[in-house]
C-alpha positions in Angstrom: 10.1 -17.4 -43.8 12.2 -20.4 -42.8 10.8 -23.8 -43.8 10.0 -26.1 -40.8 12.0 -29.3 -40.6 10.3 -32.2 -39.0 11.9 -35.4 -37.7 11.6 -38.4 -39.9 8.4 -40.4 -39.0 10.5 -43.3 -37.9 11.9 -41.2 -35.1 8.4 -40.5 -33.8 6.4 -43.7 -34.2 6.9 -47.2 -32.9 6.4 -48.9 -36.3 9.6 -50.2 -37.8 10.9 -51.7 -41.0 8.2 -53.0 -43.3 5.4 -51.9 -40.9 6.2 -48.2 -41.3 4.3 -46.5 -44.0 4.8 -42.7 -43.5 7.6 -41.2 -45.6 7.5 -37.6 -44.4 5.7 -35.1 -42.2 4.7 -32.0 -44.3 2.8 -29.8 -41.8 1.7 -29.9 -38.2 -0.1 -27.6 -35.7 -1.7 -28.1 -32.3 -4.6 -30.3 -33.6 -3.6 -31.6 -37.0 -0.9 -33.1 -39.1 -0.3 -33.7 -42.8 2.0 -36.4 -43.9 3.0 -38.1 -47.2 3.3 -41.7 -48.2 4.8 -43.0 -51.4 3.2 -46.4 -51.9 5.9 -49.1 -52.3 6.0 -52.8 -52.5 7.5 -54.8 -49.7 5.6 -53.4 -46.8 3.8 -55.6 -44.3 0.5 -54.4 -45.9 1.5 -54.7 -49.6 -0.4 -57.2 -51.8 1.3 -59.5 -54.3 1.4 -56.7 -56.9 3.1 -54.3 -54.5 0.0 -52.1 -54.0 -1.7 -51.3 -50.7 -5.3 -52.5 -50.4 -7.7 -49.7 -49.5 -8.4 -51.3 -46.2 -4.9 -50.2 -45.1 -6.2 -46.5 -45.1 -7.0 -46.5 -41.4 -3.6 -47.8 -40.6 -2.0 -45.0 -42.6 -4.2 -42.5 -40.8 -3.3 -44.0 -37.4 0.4 -43.7 -38.2 -0.1 -40.0 -38.9 -1.9 -39.6 -35.6 1.0 -41.4 -33.9 3.4 -39.0 -35.6 1.4 -36.0 -34.2 1.4 -37.5 -30.8 5.1 -38.1 -31.1 5.7 -34.5 -32.0 3.6 -33.3 -29.1 5.5 -35.5 -26.7 8.8 -34.5 -28.1 8.0 -30.8 -27.4 6.5 -31.5 -23.9 8.7 -34.3 -22.6 11.8 -34.2 -24.8 11.1 -37.7 -26.2 8.5 -39.3 -28.5 5.3 -40.7 -27.1 5.7 -44.1 -25.3 2.7 -45.8 -26.9 -0.7 -45.1 -28.3 -3.6 -47.4 -29.0 -6.1 -47.4 -31.9 -9.4 -48.2 -30.3 -11.7 -48.0 -33.3 -12.4 -46.8 -36.8 -15.8 -45.5 -37.8 -17.2 -44.4 -41.2 -14.2 -45.4 -43.2 -14.9 -45.0 -46.9 -12.5 -45.5 -49.8 -13.3 -44.4 -53.4 -10.6 -46.8 -54.7 -9.9 -50.5 -54.2 -6.2 -50.0 -53.7 -3.4 -47.5 -53.5 -1.0 -48.4 -56.4 2.7 -48.7 -56.1 4.4 -45.4 -56.9 1.4 -43.2 -56.0 1.9 -40.3 -53.7 -0.7 -40.1 -50.9 -1.2 -37.0 -48.8 -2.6 -37.8 -45.4 -4.4 -35.3 -43.1 -5.6 -36.0 -39.6 -7.5 -33.5 -37.5 -8.3 -33.9 -33.9 -12.0 -33.2 -33.4 -12.2 -34.0 -29.7 -10.1 -35.1 -26.7 -10.6 -35.7 -23.0 -8.4 -35.4 -19.9 -7.8 -39.2 -19.8 -6.0 -39.5 -23.2 -9.0 -40.4 -25.4 -9.3 -38.6 -28.7 -11.2 -38.7 -32.0 -9.6 -37.8 -35.3 -11.0 -37.2 -38.7 -8.7 -38.5 -41.4 -8.4 -38.0 -45.2 -6.2 -39.5 -47.8 -5.7 -37.5 -51.0 -4.2 -38.8 -54.3 -3.3 -36.1 -56.8 -5.3 -33.6 -54.7 -8.5 -35.6 -54.7 -9.8 -37.2 -51.5 -9.9 -40.9 -52.1 -10.5 -42.1 -48.5 -12.0 -40.7 -45.2 -12.5 -42.1 -41.8 -12.9 -41.3 -38.1 -10.5 -42.9 -35.7 -10.7 -43.1 -31.9 -7.4 -43.4 -30.1 -6.0 -43.6 -26.6 -2.7 -42.0 -25.6 -1.9 -42.9 -22.0 0.1 -40.3 -20.1 3.1 -42.7 -19.6 4.2 -46.3 -19.8 2.8 -47.2 -16.4 -0.6 -47.9 -18.1 1.0 -50.9 -19.9 2.8 -52.1 -16.8 -0.5 -52.2 -14.9 -2.2 -54.1 -17.6 0.5 -56.7 -18.0 0.7 -57.1 -14.2 -3.0 -58.0 -14.2 -2.5 -60.7 -16.8 0.4 -62.3 -15.0 
């Protein structure tokens, strides 16, 4: 069996430079994605010691969701998704206060529901050394194209 080669996360999500946290995509199917993060100092979310506070967990999960959306769009439209919006986080729990520099985190996001308008709910988990250290439920919106933003910005003008 041939291994699957995924694009780099930076090719799929809009986060750049020190805001990008995902290092690789490990597995993907129609409704889920697994990714990996190696915690490093110097990100937009790092604390003074170079660790990521546990409150960054939902952002890591959201970036994994964005990568899944990017892969879907790449297959369907030939390009990564234009934009996605994180609408809310529910039931986020972390068993640790921080993710320490050098630790490897395995991220899993699973879509539990979606509607025809682009709204979806994902269950997310972060594992460290095989043990779940954070969980949460994220609600997201993936508009079908960029016209959604153009309409919103036109209203504000």
